[in-house]
C-alpha positions as CSV (number, residue, x, y, z in Angstrom):
1,X,-3.2,36.6,-0.1
2,X,-3.7,38.4,3.3
3,X,-0.1,37.7,4.3
4,X,1.1,39.4,1.2
5,X,-1.1,42.4,1.9
6,X,0.4,42.7,5.4
7,X,3.9,42.6,4.0
8,X,3.0,45.2,1.4
9,X,1.6,47.5,4.1
10,X,4.8,47.0,6.2
11,X,6.9,47.8,3.2
12,X,4.9,51.0,2.5
13,X,5.3,52.0,6.1
14,X,9.1,51.7,5.9
15,X,9.3,53.4,2.5
16,X,7.4,56.4,3.8
17,X,10.4,57.4,6.0
18,X,13.5,58.0,3.8
19,X,16.0,57.6,6.7
20,X,15.1,53.9,6.9
21,X,14.6,53.3,3.2
22,X,17.6,50.9,3.2
23,X,15.9,48.9,5.9
24,X,12.7,48.8,3.8
25,X,14.7,47.3,0.9
26,X,16.2,44.7,3.3
27,X,12.7,43.8,4.6
28,X,11.2,43.7,1.1
29,X,13.7,41.1,0.1
30,X,13.3,39.1,3.4
31,X,9.6,39.3,3.0
32,X,9.6,37.7,-0.4
33,X,11.9,34.9,0.7
34,X,10.1,34.1,3.9
35,X,6.7,34.2,2.3
36,X,7.6,32.0,-0.7
37,X,10.2,29.6,1.0
38,X,9.2,29.3,4.6
39,X,5.6,30.1,5.4
40,X,4.1,26.9,4.0
41,X,5.6,25.0,6.9
42,X,6.4,27.7,9.4
43,X,3.4,30.0,9.6
44,X,-0.2,30.1,10.8
45,X,-1.5,26.8,12.1
46,X,1.3,24.8,10.4
47,X,4.4,25.4,12.5
48,X,6.7,22.5,12.0
49,X,9.4,22.1,14.6
50,X,7.5,24.7,16.7
51,X,8.8,27.5,14.6
52,X,6.8,30.3,13.1
53,X,8.3,32.9,10.8
54,X,5.2,35.1,10.7
55,X,6.6,37.7,13.0
56,X,9.8,39.0,14.5
57,X,8.8,38.0,18.0
58,X,8.1,34.4,16.9
59,X,11.5,34.3,15.1
60,X,13.2,35.5,18.3
61,X,11.3,32.9,20.4
62,X,12.1,30.2,17.9
63,X,11.0,26.6,18.0
64,X,12.2,23.2,19.3
65,X,15.9,24.0,18.6
66,X,15.8,27.5,20.2
67,X,15.6,31.1,18.9
68,X,15.8,31.4,15.2
69,X,17.5,34.9,15.3
70,X,20.3,35.9,17.6
71,X,20.4,39.7,18.2
72,X,23.8,39.6,19.9
73,X,25.5,37.4,17.4
74,X,23.4,37.7,14.2
75,X,25.7,35.6,12.1
76,X,25.2,32.6,14.5
77,X,21.4,32.7,14.2
78,X,19.9,29.3,13.7
79,X,17.9,30.7,10.8
80,X,21.1,31.5,8.9
81,X,22.8,28.2,9.9
82,X,19.8,26.3,8.5
83,X,19.6,28.1,5.1
84,X,23.4,27.8,4.8
85,X,23.2,24.0,5.5
86,X,25.5,24.3,8.5
87,X,25.7,22.4,11.8
88,X,23.6,19.6,10.5
89,X,20.7,21.9,9.7
90,X,19.2,22.0,6.2
91,X,16.3,24.3,5.4
92,X,14.4,24.2,3.2
93,X,14.8,20.4,3.0
94,X,13.9,20.5,-0.7
95,X,17.2,22.2,-1.6
96,X,19.6,24.9,-0.6
97,X,18.5,28.5,-1.4
98,X,20.3,30.5,-4.0
99,X,23.3,32.5,-2.7
100,X,21.7,35.8,-3.4
101,X,18.7,34.8,-1.2
102,X,20.9,33.6,1.6
103,X,22.8,36.9,1.4
104,X,19.6,38.9,1.5
105,X,18.4,37.2,4.7
106,X,21.8,37.5,6.3
107,X,21.8,41.3,5.7
108,X,18.3,41.5,7.1
109,X,19.3,39.6,10.2
110,X,22.5,41.7,10.6
111,X,20.4,44.8,10.4
112,X,18.4,43.6,13.4
113,X,15.7,41.8,11.5
114,X,13.4,44.8,11.4
115,X,9.7,43.9,11.3
116,X,7.3,46.8,10.9
117,X,4.0,46.5,12.6
118,X,5.3,44.4,15.4
119,X,3.8,41.0,16.2
120,X,0.2,41.9,15.7
121,X,0.4,40.6,12.2
122,X,0.8,37.0,13.2
123,X,-2.9,36.3,13.3
124,X,-3.3,37.6,9.8
125,X,-0.3,35.6,8.6
126,X,-1.8,32.4,10.0
127,X,-5.0,32.9,8.0
128,X,-3.4,32.1,4.7
129,X,0.1,31.0,5.4
130,X,0.4,28.2,2.9
131,X,-1.2,27.0,-0.3
132,X,-0.8,23.2,0.3
133,X,-3.8,21.2,1.3
134,X,-3.6,20.1,4.9
135,X,-3.5,16.3,5.6
136,X,-6.9,14.8,6.2
137,X,-7.9,15.0,9.9
138,X,-9.8,11.7,9.9
139,X,-7.0,9.4,11.2
140,X,-6.4,11.6,14.3
141,X,-10.0,12.4,15.1
142,X,-11.7,10.8,18.1
143,X,-13.4,7.4,17.5
144,X,-17.1,7.8,17.7
145,X,-19.4,4.8,17.1
146,X,-21.3,5.5,13.9
147,X,-24.9,4.6,13.3
148,X,-25.5,1.4,11.4
149,X,-26.6,2.4,7.9
150,X,-30.0,1.5,6.5
151,X,-29.8,-0.6,3.4
152,X,-32.3,-1.9,0.8
153,X,-31.4,-5.6,1.1
154,X,-31.8,-5.9,4.8
155,X,-32.3,-9.6,4.6
156,X,-28.7,-10.3,3.4
157,X,-26.9,-9.3,6.6
158,X,-26.3,-11.3,9.7
159,X,-24.8,-8.4,11.8
160,X,-23.9,-4.7,11.4
161,X,-20.7,-5.4,9.5
162,X,-22.9,-6.5,6.6
163,X,-24.9,-3.3,6.6
164,X,-21.7,-1.2,6.3
165,X,-20.4,-3.4,3.4
166,X,-23.8,-3.3,1.6
167,X,-24.0,0.5,2.0
168,X,-20.9,0.7,-0.1
169,X,-22.2,-1.6,-2.8
170,X,-25.8,-0.5,-3.3
171,X,-25.0,3.0,-4.7
172,X,-23.1,1.3,-7.5
173,X,-25.8,-1.2,-8.2
174,X,-23.6,-4.1,-6.9
175,X,-24.8,-7.1,-5.0
176,X,-22.7,-9.1,-2.6
177,X,-21.3,-12.5,-3.9
178,X,-23.3,-15.5,-2.9
179,X,-22.3,-17.6,0.1
180,X,-19.4,-20.0,-0.4
181,X,-19.9,-23.7,-0.2
182,X,-19.4,-25.6,3.0
183,X,-16.0,-27.0,2.0
184,X,-14.7,-23.6,1.1
185,X,-16.0,-22.2,4.4
186,X,-14.3,-24.8,6.7
187,X,-11.0,-24.5,4.7
188,X,-11.1,-20.7,4.9
189,X,-12.0,-20.6,8.6
190,X,-9.5,-23.3,9.6
191,X,-6.6,-21.7,7.9
192,X,-7.7,-18.3,9.1
193,X,-7.7,-19.3,12.8
194,X,-5.1,-22.1,13.0
195,X,-2.9,-21.8,9.9
196,X,-3.5,-25.5,9.1
197,X,-5.8,-27.4,6.8
198,X,-8.9,-29.1,8.1
199,X,-8.8,-32.9,8.2
200,X,-11.0,-34.9,5.7
201,X,-13.0,-36.1,8.7
202,X,-13.6,-32.5,9.9
203,X,-14.7,-31.4,6.4
204,X,-17.1,-34.3,6.1
205,X,-18.6,-33.6,9.5
206,X,-19.2,-30.0,8.8
207,X,-20.6,-30.6,5.3
208,X,-23.1,-33.1,6.7
209,X,-24.2,-30.9,9.7
210,X,-27.6,-29.4,8.9
211,X,-27.8,-27.2,12.0
212,X,-28.1,-23.5,11.4
213,X,-25.4,-22.8,14.0
214,X,-22.9,-25.3,12.4
215,X,-20.5,-22.5,11.3
216,X,-20.7,-20.7,14.6
217,X,-19.8,-23.9,16.5
218,X,-16.9,-24.5,14.0
219,X,-15.6,-21.0,14.8
220,X,-15.8,-21.6,18.5
221,X,-14.0,-24.9,18.2
222,X,-11.2,-23.4,16.2
223,X,-10.8,-20.5,18.6
224,X,-10.4,-23.0,21.4
225,X,-7.6,-24.8,19.6
226,X,-4.0,-24.3,20.8
227,X,-3.1,-24.0,17.1
228,X,-5.0,-20.7,17.1
229,X,-2.3,-18.9,19.2
230,X,0.4,-20.3,16.9
231,X,-1.2,-18.8,13.8
232,X,-2.3,-15.4,15.3
233,X,0.9,-15.1,17.4
234,X,2.8,-15.3,14.1
235,X,0.9,-12.2,12.9
236,X,2.1,-10.3,15.9
237,X,5.6,-11.5,15.5
238,X,5.6,-10.1,12.0
239,X,4.5,-6.7,13.3
240,X,7.3,-6.4,15.9
241,X,10.0,-7.7,13.5
242,X,10.6,-10.8,15.6
243,X,13.9,-12.6,15.0
244,X,16.2,-14.7,17.2
245,X,19.6,-13.3,16.0
246,X,21.1,-9.8,16.1
247,X,22.0,-9.4,12.3
248,X,25.2,-7.6,11.2
249,X,28.4,-9.6,10.6
250,X,28.2,-12.2,13.4
251,X,24.4,-12.4,13.5
252,X,24.8,-14.0,16.9
253,X,21.8,-15.7,18.6
254,X,19.6,-14.0,21.2
255,X,19.5,-16.5,24.0
256,X,16.1,-17.2,25.4
257,X,14.2,-14.8,23.1
258,X,12.0,-17.8,22.1
259,X,10.3,-17.2,25.5
260,X,8.9,-14.0,24.1
261,X,7.5,-15.9,21.1
262,X,5.9,-18.4,23.5
263,X,4.5,-15.5,25.5
264,X,2.8,-14.1,22.4
265,X,1.3,-17.5,21.4
266,X,0.0,-18.1,24.9
267,X,-1.4,-14.6,25.1
268,X,-3.6,-15.2,22.0
269,X,-4.6,-18.6,23.2
270,X,-5.7,-17.3,26.6
271,X,-7.5,-14.4,24.9
272,X,-5.5,-11.9,26.9
273,X,-7.2,-8.5,26.4
274,X,-5.2,-6.4,24.0
275,X,-4.8,-3.5,26.3
276,X,-3.1,-5.8,28.9
277,X,-1.1,-7.4,26.1
278,X,0.3,-4.0,25.1
279,X,0.9,-3.0,28.7
280,X,3.0,-6.1,29.5
281,X,5.2,-5.7,26.4
282,X,5.9,-2.1,26.9
283,X,6.1,-2.0,30.7
284,X,6.0,-5.5,32.1
285,X,9.0,-4.9,34.4
286,X,7.2,-1.8,35.8
287,X,3.8,-3.4,36.2
288,X,4.9,-6.7,37.7
289,X,8.6,-6.8,38.4
290,X,8.4,-10.2,40.1
291,X,6.5,-11.9,37.3
292,X,8.3,-14.1,34.9
293,X,5.6,-13.7,32.3
294,X,5.7,-9.9,32.5
295,X,9.5,-9.9,32.3
296,X,9.4,-12.1,29.2
297,X,6.8,-9.8,27.6
298,X,9.4,-7.0,27.5
299,X,11.3,-9.1,25.0
300,X,9.3,-6.7,22.7
301,X,12.3,-4.4,23.1
302,X,14.9,-7.2,22.4
303,X,13.7,-8.5,19.0
304,X,15.3,-5.9,16.8
305,X,18.7,-5.5,15.2
306,X,21.7,-5.0,17.4
307,X,25.3,-4.3,16.4
308,X,27.4,-6.1,18.9
309,X,30.7,-4.5,17.6
310,X,29.8,-1.0,16.6
311,X,32.3,1.5,15.3
312,X,30.2,4.3,16.7
313,X,28.6,3.3,20.0
314,X,26.3,6.3,20.5
315,X,25.0,6.0,16.9
316,X,24.5,2.3,17.4
317,X,22.5,3.0,20.6
318,X,20.2,5.4,18.8
319,X,19.8,3.0,15.9
320,X,18.4,0.5,18.4
321,X,16.2,3.1,20.0
322,X,15.0,4.1,16.5
323,X,13.8,0.6,16.0
324,X,11.8,0.8,19.2
325,X,10.3,4.2,18.3
326,X,9.4,2.9,14.8
327,X,7.7,-0.2,16.2
328,X,5.7,1.7,18.8
329,X,4.7,4.4,16.3
330,X,3.7,2.1,13.4
331,X,2.4,-1.0,15.3
332,X,0.3,0.7,17.8
333,X,-0.5,4.1,16.3
334,X,-0.3,3.5,12.5
335,X,2.0,6.5,12.3
336,X,5.4,6.7,10.6
337,X,6.9,8.7,13.5
338,X,10.4,7.3,12.6
339,X,10.3,9.5,9.5
340,X,10.7,12.5,11.8
341,X,14.0,11.4,13.2
342,X,16.1,13.9,11.2
343,X,13.5,16.5,10.3
344,X,9.8,17.2,10.5
345,X,7.7,14.6,8.7
346,X,7.4,15.6,5.1
347,X,3.7,14.9,4.8
348,X,2.1,14.2,8.1
349,X,1.7,16.6,11.1
350,X,4.6,15.1,13.0
351,X,7.3,17.5,14.0
352,X,10.8,16.3,14.8
353,X,10.2,17.0,18.4
354,X,7.4,14.4,18.5
355,X,9.9,11.7,17.5
356,X,12.3,12.6,20.4
357,X,9.4,13.0,22.9
358,X,8.4,9.5,22.1
359,X,12.0,8.3,22.3
360,X,12.2,9.9,25.7
361,X,10.0,7.1,27.1
362,X,12.8,4.6,26.3
363,X,16.0,6.6,26.7
364,X,17.0,5.1,30.0
365,X,16.5,1.5,28.9
366,X,20.1,0.3,29.1
367,X,23.0,2.6,28.4
368,X,24.5,0.0,26.1
369,X,22.9,-0.6,22.9
370,X,22.5,-4.2,23.8
371,X,19.7,-5.4,26.1
372,X,20.3,-8.3,28.4
373,X,19.2,-11.6,29.8
374,X,18.1,-11.6,33.4
375,X,17.6,-14.2,36.0
376,X,14.0,-14.2,37.3
377,X,11.0,-17.4,38.9
378,X,15.3,-19.7,38.8
379,X,14.9,-19.1,35.0
380,X,16.9,-16.9,32.7
381,X,14.8,-14.7,30.5
382,X,15.5,-12.2,27.8
383,X,14.4,-8.8,28.9
384,X,15.4,-5.1,28.6
385,X,18.0,-3.6,30.9
386,X,16.6,-0.6,32.8
387,X,19.1,1.8,34.2
388,X,19.4,1.4,38.0
389,X,21.5,4.5,38.7
390,X,21.0,8.0,37.3
391,X,18.7,9.0,34.5
392,X,19.4,9.7,30.8
393,X,17.8,12.8,29.3
394,X,16.4,12.9,25.8
395,X,17.3,15.7,23.4
396,X,16.4,16.5,19.9
397,X,19.3,15.3,17.7
398,X,20.0,17.6,14.8
399,X,19.7,15.7,11.6
400,X,19.3,12.6,13.8
401,X,23.0,12.7,14.6
402,X,23.9,11.8,18.3
403,X,26.9,14.1,17.9
404,X,24.6,17.2,17.3
405,X,22.7,17.5,20.5
406,X,19.8,19.9,20.4
407,X,17.3,21.0,23.1
408,X,16.1,18.8,25.9
409,X,12.7,17.1,25.5
410,X,10.4,15.4,28.0
411,X,8.3,12.3,27.4
412,X,5.3,13.0,25.3
413,X,3.0,11.7,22.5
414,X,2.2,13.0,19.0
415,X,0.7,16.5,19.1
416,X,-1.6,15.5,16.2
417,X,-3.6,13.3,18.6
418,X,-4.9,16.3,20.5
419,X,-4.6,17.1,24.1
420,X,-2.1,14.7,25.7
421,X,-1.5,13.8,29.3
422,X,1.6,15.0,31.1
423,X,4.2,12.3,31.5
424,X,6.9,12.4,34.2
425,X,10.4,11.2,33.5
426,X,11.7,8.3,35.5
427,X,10.4,4.9,36.5
428,X,6.8,4.3,35.5
429,X,6.8,6.4,32.4
430,X,6.6,3.4,30.0
431,X,3.6,2.2,32.0
432,X,2.0,5.6,31.6
433,X,2.6,5.4,27.8
434,X,1.1,1.9,27.5
435,X,-2.0,3.0,29.5
436,X,-2.4,6.1,27.3
437,X,-2.0,4.0,24.1
438,X,-5.2,2.0,24.9
439,X,-7.0,4.9,26.5
440,X,-10.1,6.3,24.8
441,X,-8.4,9.6,24.5
442,X,-6.0,8.1,22.0
443,X,-8.0,7.4,18.8
444,X,-5.3,5.5,16.9
445,X,-4.6,2.2,18.7
446,X,-8.2,0.8,18.6
447,X,-8.5,1.9,14.9
448,X,-5.1,0.4,14.0
449,X,-5.7,-3.0,15.7
450,X,-9.3,-3.3,14.5
451,X,-7.9,-2.7,11.0
452,X,-5.3,-5.5,11.5
453,X,-8.0,-7.9,12.6
454,X,-10.0,-7.2,9.4
455,X,-6.8,-7.4,7.3
456,X,-5.8,-10.9,8.6
457,X,-9.3,-12.2,7.9
458,X,-9.9,-10.5,4.6
459,X,-6.3,-10.4,3.3
460,X,-6.5,-6.6,3.0
461,X,-7.2,-3.9,5.6
462,X,-9.9,-1.3,5.4
463,X,-6.8,0.9,5.5
464,X,-4.6,-1.1,3.0
465,X,-1.4,0.3,4.5
466,X,-1.9,-0.9,8.1
467,X,1.3,0.6,9.5
468,X,0.6,4.0,7.9
469,X,-2.7,5.8,8.3
470,X,-1.2,9.1,7.2
471,X,-0.9,11.0,3.9
472,X,1.6,8.6,2.4
473,X,-0.6,5.5,3.2
474,X,-3.5,4.3,1.2
475,X,-7.0,5.8,1.9
476,X,-9.5,4.1,4.1
477,X,-12.2,2.4,2.0
478,X,-14.7,2.1,4.8
479,X,-14.1,4.7,7.5
480,X,-17.4,4.2,9.2
481,X,-17.0,0.5,9.4
482,X,-13.5,0.8,10.9
483,X,-14.7,3.2,13.6
484,X,-17.6,0.8,14.4
485,X,-15.2,-2.1,14.7
486,X,-12.8,0.0,16.9
487,X,-15.7,0.9,19.1
488,X,-16.7,-2.7,19.4
489,X,-13.1,-3.6,20.3
490,X,-12.9,-1.1,23.1
491,X,-16.4,-1.6,24.4
492,X,-15.9,-5.3,24.4
493,X,-12.9,-5.0,26.8
494,X,-10.3,-5.4,24.0
495,X,-11.1,-9.1,23.7
496,X,-9.7,-10.4,20.5
497,X,-11.6,-13.7,20.2
498,X,-14.9,-11.8,20.5
499,X,-13.9,-9.7,17.5
500,X,-13.0,-12.9,15.5
501,X,-16.5,-14.2,16.1
502,X,-18.1,-10.9,15.1
503,X,-16.2,-10.7,11.9
504,X,-16.4,-14.4,10.9
505,X,-20.1,-14.7,11.6
506,X,-20.9,-11.9,9.2
507,X,-22.4,-12.6,5.8
508,X,-19.4,-10.7,4.3
509,X,-17.0,-13.2,5.6
510,X,-18.9,-16.1,4.2
511,X,-19.1,-14.7,0.6
512,X,-17.7,-16.7,-2.3
513,X,-14.5,-15.3,-3.9
514,X,-15.9,-15.7,-7.4
515,X,-16.7,-12.3,-8.9
516,X,-19.6,-11.5,-11.1
517,X,-19.0,-9.8,-14.5
518,X,-20.6,-6.6,-13.2
519,X,-18.4,-6.5,-10.1
520,X,-15.2,-7.1,-12.2
521,X,-16.2,-4.2,-14.4
522,X,-17.2,-1.8,-11.6
523,X,-14.7,-2.8,-8.9
524,X,-11.9,-4.9,-10.4
525,X,-9.7,-4.5,-7.3
526,X,-12.5,-5.4,-5.0
527,X,-12.0,-2.3,-2.8
528,X,-15.7,-2.5,-1.8
529,X,-15.4,-6.1,-0.7
530,X,-18.1,-7.3,-3.1
531,X,-16.6,-10.7,-2.8
532,X,-14.2,-12.5,-0.5
533,X,-10.6,-11.9,-1.5
534,X,-8.9,-15.0,-2.6
535,X,-5.5,-15.7,-1.1
536,X,-2.5,-18.0,-1.3
537,X,-1.2,-19.8,1.7
538,X,1.5,-17.9,3.6
539,X,5.0,-19.3,3.7
540,X,4.5,-21.0,7.1
541,X,1.1,-22.4,5.9
542,X,2.8,-23.9,2.8
543,X,5.4,-25.7,4.9
544,X,3.0,-26.7,7.7
545,X,0.4,-28.0,5.2
546,X,2.9,-30.1,3.4
547,X,3.9,-31.7,6.8
548,X,0.2,-32.1,7.7
549,X,-0.6,-33.8,4.4
550,X,2.3,-36.2,4.7
551,X,1.4,-37.0,8.3
552,X,4.8,-35.9,9.6
553,X,3.7,-32.7,11.4
554,X,4.9,-32.6,15.0
555,X,2.3,-30.5,16.9
556,X,4.5,-30.1,20.0
557,X,4.0,-26.5,21.3
558,X,6.5,-24.0,22.7
559,X,10.1,-24.3,23.8
560,X,13.5,-23.5,22.1
561,X,13.7,-23.0,18.4
562,X,14.3,-25.9,15.9
563,X,16.7,-25.9,12.9
564,X,15.4,-28.1,10.1
565,X,18.0,-29.3,7.5
566,X,19.1,-26.7,5.0
567,X,20.8,-27.7,1.7
568,X,24.6,-27.2,1.6
569,X,24.2,-24.9,-1.4
570,X,22.3,-22.5,0.7
571,X,24.6,-22.8,3.7
572,X,27.5,-22.0,1.4
573,X,26.2,-18.4,1.3
574,X,27.2,-17.8,4.9
575,X,30.6,-16.4,5.8
576,X,31.0,-19.5,8.0
577,X,28.7,-22.2,6.4
578,X,26.4,-23.8,8.9
579,X,27.4,-21.5,11.8
580,X,24.5,-20.9,14.1
581,X,22.3,-23.6,12.5
582,X,22.7,-26.9,14.4
583,X,20.3,-29.3,12.7
584,X,17.6,-30.7,14.9
585,X,16.5,-34.4,15.0
586,X,13.9,-35.3,12.3
587,X,10.9,-35.3,14.6
588,X,11.8,-31.8,16.0
589,X,12.5,-30.6,12.4
590,X,8.9,-31.4,11.6
591,X,7.4,-29.0,14.1
592,X,5.4,-26.0,13.0
593,X,7.1,-23.2,11.2
594,X,6.5,-20.7,14.0
595,X,9.1,-22.7,16.0
596,X,11.7,-22.7,13.2
597,X,14.8,-20.7,14.1
598,X,14.5,-17.1,12.8
599,X,18.1,-16.3,11.8
600,X,18.4,-12.9,10.0
601,X,21.2,-14.0,7.8
602,X,19.9,-17.4,6.9
603,X,16.3,-18.4,6.0
604,X,14.7,-21.8,5.4
605,X,14.4,-21.9,1.6
606,X,10.7,-22.9,1.4
607,X,9.8,-20.0,3.7
608,X,12.0,-17.5,1.9
609,X,10.6,-18.3,-1.5
610,X,7.0,-18.1,-0.4
611,X,7.3,-14.5,1.0
612,X,8.1,-15.0,4.6
613,X,8.2,-11.8,6.7
614,X,11.2,-9.4,6.4
615,X,12.4,-9.5,10.0
616,X,14.7,-6.4,9.8
617,X,11.7,-4.2,10.6
618,X,8.0,-4.3,11.2
619,X,6.2,-6.4,8.5
620,X,2.6,-5.2,8.3
621,X,1.7,-7.0,5.1
622,X,2.8,-10.3,3.5
623,X,3.0,-9.3,-0.1
624,X,2.3,-12.3,-2.3
625,X,4.6,-12.9,-5.3
626,X,4.4,-15.4,-8.1
627,X,7.9,-16.3,-9.2
628,X,9.5,-19.3,-10.9
629,X,11.6,-20.2,-7.9
630,X,8.5,-21.1,-5.9
631,X,7.5,-23.8,-8.4
632,X,11.1,-24.9,-9.0
633,X,11.7,-25.1,-5.2
634,X,8.5,-27.2,-4.6
635,X,9.4,-29.6,-7.5
636,X,13.1,-29.9,-6.9
637,X,13.7,-28.9,-3.3
638,X,15.0,-31.5,-0.8
639,X,12.2,-30.7,1.7
640,X,9.3,-31.2,-0.7
641,X,10.8,-34.3,-2.2
642,X,11.4,-35.8,1.2
643,X,7.9,-35.0,2.3
644,X,6.5,-36.4,-1.0
645,X,8.1,-39.7,-0.1
646,X,6.5,-39.6,3.4
647,X,3.2,-38.6,1.8
648,X,3.4,-41.6,-0.5
649,X,4.0,-43.9,2.5
650,X,0.8,-42.5,4.1
651,X,-1.2,-43.0,0.9
652,X,-0.1,-46.6,0.7
653,X,-0.8,-47.2,4.4
654,X,-4.2,-45.6,4.6
655,X,-5.6,-46.3,1.1
656,X,-4.0,-49.6,0.5
657,X,-1.0,-50.6,-1.6
658,X,-1.7,-51.0,-5.2
659,X,-5.2,-49.4,-5.0
660,X,-4.5,-46.4,-7.3
661,X,-8.0,-45.0,-7.3
662,X,-8.1,-45.0,-3.5
663,X,-4.7,-43.4,-3.3
664,X,-5.7,-40.7,-5.7
665,X,-8.9,-40.0,-3.8
666,X,-7.1,-39.7,-0.5
667,X,-4.3,-37.5,-1.9
668,X,-6.9,-35.0,-3.2
669,X,-8.8,-35.1,0.1
670,X,-5.7,-34.4,2.1
671,X,-4.4,-31.6,0.0
672,X,-7.6,-29.8,-1.0
673,X,-10.2,-31.0,1.5
674,X,-12.6,-31.9,-1.2
675,X,-13.9,-35.2,-2.8
676,X,-12.5,-35.6,-6.3
677,X,-14.9,-36.2,-9.1
678,X,-15.0,-39.5,-10.9
679,X,-13.4,-38.0,-14.0
680,X,-10.7,-36.3,-11.9
681,X,-9.9,-39.6,-10.2
682,X,-9.7,-41.4,-13.5
683,X,-7.2,-38.9,-14.9
684,X,-5.0,-39.2,-11.8
685,X,-5.0,-43.0,-12.0
686,X,-4.1,-42.8,-15.7
687,X,-1.2,-40.4,-14.8
688,X,0.0,-42.9,-12.2
689,X,0.0,-45.7,-14.7
690,X,1.7,-43.6,-17.3
691,X,4.6,-43.0,-14.9
692,X,5.1,-46.7,-14.5
693,X,4.4,-47.8,-18.1
694,X,5.9,-44.9,-20.1
695,X,8.5,-43.4,-17.7
696,X,9.5,-46.8,-16.4
697,X,9.2,-45.9,-12.8
698,X,8.5,-48.4,-10.1
699,X,5.1,-48.4,-8.3
700,X,6.7,-46.7,-5.3
701,X,8.6,-44.1,-7.4
702,X,5.4,-43.3,-9.4
703,X,3.4,-42.7,-6.2
704,X,6.1,-40.4,-4.9
705,X,6.0,-38.3,-8.1
706,X,2.2,-38.2,-8.0
707,X,2.4,-37.1,-4.3
708,X,4.9,-34.4,-5.3
709,X,2.5,-33.2,-8.0
710,X,-0.4,-32.8,-5.6
711,X,1.7,-30.7,-3.3
712,X,2.4,-28.3,-6.2
713,X,-1.2,-27.9,-7.3
714,X,-2.9,-24.5,-7.1
715,X,-5.8,-26.2,-5.4
716,X,-3.4,-27.0,-2.6
717,X,-1.6,-23.6,-2.4
718,X,-4.7,-21.4,-2.6
719,X,-7.5,-21.4,0.0
720,X,-10.5,-20.6,-2.2
């Protein structure tokens, strides 16, 4: 390697003069250690922490933590502290160097760190300073609208999305799946946009509508429904880790935080442009200090964990700030910047200084770890507490420890994203950050949010790890399509409903979920989206659909949270059973799940067993599990049995008491949206009769058991 040639030439230069042969030996040892242990991360173009070891001058200059060698007090040099694992420094992070190597570097530094040839060697060192392959540049490159690809089957597509999908299928000889039937399409679209099932009347109307724009009108109707904001607001609440209690031992409630939930729901219903949506959450108090809505939006900062009795207050404060940095980095940028809190990111080009430069935007938000409620429009709202006197200064914290304060840093954005604007400390800096996040100069926010829109429609993102576009995430399956969608998002004024229409009116969205044998063989994981991905109902959709089927669903929108009944066996798991869970009246308990109290230490069983979001951090993906407790809970749980009884009441009232065939037909219509076949109806009637004749159940009890069975069927729990 060129760097090794340089070291060899320097060694020869030293060896040629016998009076300094001892220095040559010191340098030879140091050269080998630095080249094999340090240059991969601290040389050439890759200078983590701002430190290069490719020359004496760069070592003397140092990086984010200051000079690496100290000529006046060599033994106090940061380089030596780091390799000795002192003062919270640990380099290399993969493990402490052998004692003989530490001693060799210590002797070299004590000798004045001689470096023959001066600093002119740095350029050579940078040409071949490491063997590792650099991370792919794609995630951080500017978004450029790609040309729509030419495809052979041009007649299949309805819009450019289809051309990008088809361009990935045709080289493998794959054809897209045929279009799904009308019942599947209305069920898919209705759940997608509202989180609720279509009514039998809506299914019948859509199936009988011969107009070519029937599906387009269906999408428009669903987007106009107030239920849309409840469904898509829930997605955003997942991302920010929304909860209504603090966690830790007391897990006390966050008063009025439900206003932030209502703000999110309302923002989606009103089709608030995403750039404005981001601006209000990150800097609503700076943008519109007299606006209740803007103040409520800053509840974004309040939803995380908060230790209300910390043993170490500075540490607790930085834990709260770490949650904010993690959310901003992952939710908006798709970057795990929080992994650089204690050291440079292990895989992505994110130095530790990037973490603290981002944290600097939020450092003066409340000197206590807790944020506060504030009185605004005579209302009390949950908002952040901005410091009114003085200004806190951000520093790099060695090993992420507030007790080990490093150099001062100013507000800034990740260096991997290219040339960044200059930010000034003080009031208005969060507004500047929010405006940069949705500026065209930043390539990540549009990509990340466009990917999320695709994910929530297709059950998997084009980047399957939506919070991590970096090396540790999963690779993008359709980079050109994602950049095209990101361009559409920005060029369309960040309007979300416009993007829904674009995606849902494509042929790709209307495909059947049934794979062909050829597709299963060539692409078993459906990475090319040859077919529509089948999905199970989310936790909230399971509960809300049961309430909808039984007729008990209360569609009241907004307001304080509700606390449905929880079995005593579950409450017994609390340190103080029932604390913080005052059961709501029956009609309030039957409201949609987005309004159910989100208590970190206590979850509604039906939501917990069906993979509700983990609210201790950002939840980018709802992973679907299949475990016995789901079926056991639906068969034996108090909620499902109570709703089965209510469902039976509805079947008797609407289908007629004693008319088993009509009751069976209505039960299938309400739970699956489809008309049962004559054979299916006959089997269900036979089952009802067997419950009465063989199991000895009364007519009423038999109907309740049948209703419970239909609420456990796969046809009810799966959309396609």
